[in-house]
N, C-alpha and C positions, 0 to 999 in steps of 0.2 A: 554537649557534643555537637559540633557543626556538621551540617549536611552540605557538602560541596559538590559542584559539578565536576566529575572526573574527566580525565583525558580519554577520549574515545577514538582518536586518530591523529596522525601527525599534522594533517592540513586543516583540521577542524578547530576553530577558535571560539565558536559559540553554538548555541542550540536553543530550541523553543520548548518550554514546558507545556506539553500537549495535554497532560492530565495529572492530577493529584489523586492517588489511590487511597490516601488517608486524609482525614479532616484535621483542621487546626484544633489543637487541644485533645486529640485522640491519643490513647496510649498505644505505643508500638513496641514490637519485640525484634530482636536481631533476625535479619533475613526477610522481614516484611517488605513488600514492594511499596515504596513511598511515592514515586512519580515516574512518568514516562518522559524521556527527553528525546526530542526529534531534531536531528541535524540534517544538513544538506546531503548526507550520504546514507546514514543508518538511523534507526530508532532503537534506543536502549532503555532498560529499566534500571532505576537506582534504588537500592535496598538499604534498610536501616542497619547500622553497624552496632547499635546498642539499644537498650530498652529505656523507656521513659515517655514523657509527654511531648508530642510534636508541636512545635511552634513555627508556622509557615511565614516566610518573609517575602517570597516571590510567588505571585499568583499564576493561575493557568493562562496560557497565551502570551506570557512574558518571555522575551528573549534574554537569555543569560549567557555570561561568558564562562569559559572553562576556568575552574578554580573558584568561582563565585559561591558565596554562602547563600543558599536558598531557604534554609530552615535550620532549626536547632532542636536537639532532643534533650529535654531536661529530665533530671532524675525524678523518679516517681515521688520522692519526698516533697517535691514542689506542688503536688496535687492538693493537699489539705489547705493550702493558703487561700485559694479562691473559694473553697467550700464554705467557710464561715461567712464570707462576704455575701453569699446568696441569700441566707435567711433574713438579714436586716432589711433587705429591699422591700419585701411585702409588708413589714411592720409599719413604716411610714405611710404606705399606700392605704392601710386600713383606716387611720384616723381621717384621711382626706375624704373618704367615701361619705361619712355622715355629714360633711360640711354642706352639701347641697340641701340637707334636711331643713335648715332654717328658711330656705326659700319658700317652702310650703308651711307658712307660719300657722295656718288654721288648725291642722290636725297632724301634728308630728307623730303621735302614737299610732295613727292609722296608716302611716306611710307604707308599711309592709302590705297592708290589705289593699292599698291602691295599686300595688305592683302587679298582682295577678291579672286584673282586667286589661289584657293587651288588645282588645278589639279595635281601639282607635288606631294604633300603628298599622294593624292589618288592613284596615280600610284605606289608610293613606297610601300604603304601598300598592294596594290593588287599584288605586285610582289611575285611569289611563293617561290623564294629562301629564303628570311628571315623567312617566315613561316615554311619552312621545317627545317631550322636551329634551331629555338627556340622550335619546337614541341618535339623533342626527349628529351630535358633537363628536363622539368617538369614531363614527363611521368614516369621515374623510381621513382621519389619522390612520386607520387600519388599512385603507386602500393605498395611502401614500407609502406606508411601511412595507406593504406587500409588493410594491413595484420593483424595489431593489434590495439586495442584501449585500452589505459591504463587509469584507473580512480580509485580514492580512494573509498573504501567501505564506505557506509553511516553508521552512528552509529547504525541504526536499523538492517542493514544487518550484521554488526559485532556482534551484540547481538544475532541475530538468529543463526549465525555460531557457536558462543560459546555455546549456549544452546544445539544445536543439537549434537555437539561433546561431550559435557558433558553427555548428555543422553545416547549416545552410549558407553561411557567409564565407566559410574557409574551404569547402570542398565543392568539386564539380560533380554534383549528384545526378546520376542518370539511373533509370529503372528499366529493366527488361523483363518480359513476362513469358510464361509457358504454362502448361497444364499437365497434370499427371493422372493416370488411371489408378485408383486406389484398390481395385479389385483384388490383386494378388496379396497386398499387405493385409487387407481386411479378412481375406480367406485364411491366411497364415495365422493371424491373431485368433480367429475363431477356433482353429484346429488345436492350437497350443495353449490357449489362455488358461484353462483349468490346471493343466500340468505345470505350467510356468508359475502360476500363483501359489500352488501347493509347495513347489520346490523353493521358491525365492521369497514368498511372502509379500509380493508386490505385483500389481497388474502390469501386463504388457501393453503399453500405450503406443501411440503413433510417434511420439516425440523421440523415442530411442532410435527408431528407424531413420528419422530425419537427421539426428545427430550423427549417426553412422554414415549416412549418405553425404552429409556435409564434410566429414573428415575425408572420405574417399574423393570428393570433388576438390577439396583444398590440396590434396596430394597430387591430383591430376593437373590442377591449374594453380601453381604456387604463388602467382602474382596476387591472387585474391587474398592470400594469407600474408599480406605485407602492409606496411604503413609508411606514410611519408613524414619525415622529420627534417624540416628545413630543406636542404638540397640533397639529402640522403634518403635512399629507399631501404627500409629495414625489412628483410624477408624473414619471417618466423618459421622455425622448424619444429614447432610444437603445436599442439591442437587443443587449446583451452577454449571451449565453445560456450558463449554466453546464451542463456535461455531467458527471455523476457518474462517477468511475472508481474501481473497487475495486482495491486493492493488498494485499499481504501485511501492510503496516503499518497499513492502515485506508483509509477512504473519503476521497478528495479530489475537489474540484470545480473543474477548470480551466475557464476562461471563453473561449468563442469570441467574439472582439471584432467588433462591427459585423456581426452575422450577416445583417442585412438587405442589406448591400452585397457579401456573399460569394457566390460561385457554389457549386453542389453540390460540385464538385471541391475548392474551397478549404476548404469546411466539413469534408469527409471527410479532407483532408490535415491540417487543424488537430487534429481529434480523434485521428487516428493518431499524430501527433507528441506530443500531450499524454499519450496512453496509454503510449507508449514511455518518455517522461520519468518518468512516475509510477512505472512498474514498476522503472526503474533508479535511482529516488531522486534524480533530477536536476531535478525540477520546481521552479520559483522562486515566491516569494511573489507577485510581480506577476501570475503566471499564474492565481492563485486569487482575486484581488480584483476587486471592482466588478461582479459579475454582478447582473442584474436579475430573472432567472428561472432555474429549474433543471429539467433533465430527468434522471430517474433510470430506468435500464433494468434492472429486476429480471428481465426475461424471459431474459436471457443465462444466468441461473442456474436457470431453470426455474420462476420464480414465476408463478402463474396470476392472483393478485389480491393487492393490498396497499394500505395507506394510507401513502403517503410523508410524512415529517415536513419541515416548512418549514426552509429554510436562511436563518436570520435575516441581515439585516433584510428579506429578500424576502417578498413577500406570496403567492407561489404556487409550486408545484412539480408537475410532470407525471410521473406514474408509468407506465412502459410495462411490458408483461408478455409472457408466452410466447404465440407464435402457435400456435393450436390449431384443428384442423379440427372444425367443429361443424355440425349440421343447422340450416339457416336457412330461413325462409319468404321467397322472392323471387318476386314477381309471382304469388302464389297457388300456387307450387310449393315443395316442400321440397328444398333442394339443400345439398350439403356445401361449406362455404366456410372459408377460413383466417381465423379471427377473433382479435382481440386486445382484451383489456379495457384501458381507459384509466382512470386515477384522477387527479383534480386535487384536491390539498389546498391550502387557501387560508386566509388570515387573515380571518375573518368580521368583524373590526372595520373592515376596509377594503373588502372585496369582499362584495357582497350575493349571495344565492343565485342570483338571476336572472342576474347577470353571470357567475358561475362556470359555470353550466350553459351559457350562451351561448358562453362561451370554449371549453368542451370540445366543443360541437357544431361550432364552427369547425374545431377540430383534426380531428374525425371527417370532416367534409365535405372538407377539404383532402386527407386521406390517401386517401379513397375516390375522389377526383377529382384525381389528381396532376398532370394536365395544367394545371389551374388554377394550381398552384404554379409550373410552368414559364412560364406566360404571365402570372403575377402578376395574376390576375383573381379 
């Protein structure tokens, strides 16, 4: 039975074998995960469709095409064949062992007795001279090897690189900044967290507030919810918001569909599910396609301020950052408030500066007055 690379998407023609989960010659059963295939969009696991002995034809790190045979599964009846071949190997090795005995022609019978006294080798290895001679030779090699590590980019990393360069070269990217006071959202979360988690089985995070605020801002400034296609401007009337998720393999942006129709709990559950799939390498291409706007939260890594890059063909991306207590002037008084910097990068070919600033102010107002999000006013 051949193990072939299946079709994982319309535009995907090849992938990289990032890991084999079974060894060559190992017995596998139907449903066993054989290998992980990494493409420029998703990572998928390929399982065994039959039982038998696995014979690997393509190693880890090798790039393979869709439909290519990377291994075979032979029936277990083929196992006994190599088994008898193993015992004859030690038999010829045994007669060769006594061959060196004639070298000690004086006392062949006492050869075994001469074996126990190993003080001579111990003294040789303990001698400092040979150690000093061999030490300097590997040392320069180790330092040379430690200076650089060369490895091939994964398909996903290559795709990310291409997308980012394309965004910089094809869009007129500009970033505007603002800041928001997180006091009200943090207070609301603290008041309702326990009841929310008991009812919905998921924690109330900050991201659901920002997704809801983004939807409200997109409705208020529809130009941001558009994209340029040739000489035509396509304005979207739906709200599929992408949420960037960092993984060991790279950044992916799963999309929360119809975020305007979802509750806070449904949004939190969607993000939680996507994050789990992304980390396990089980996210699908359909989960990453069709977003109209992206939210990237660098604050979880400690970023205080950044300029996010557009996710083509979208015209806007919102960057969230670390919540930091800072002295603020409130009603003529200096008070300490938990503040977050907001950054909106946008395509200036489509979105004017006034519209971008207005959009970001809507986000700020919605976060500082979260009750308005709940009441949708």
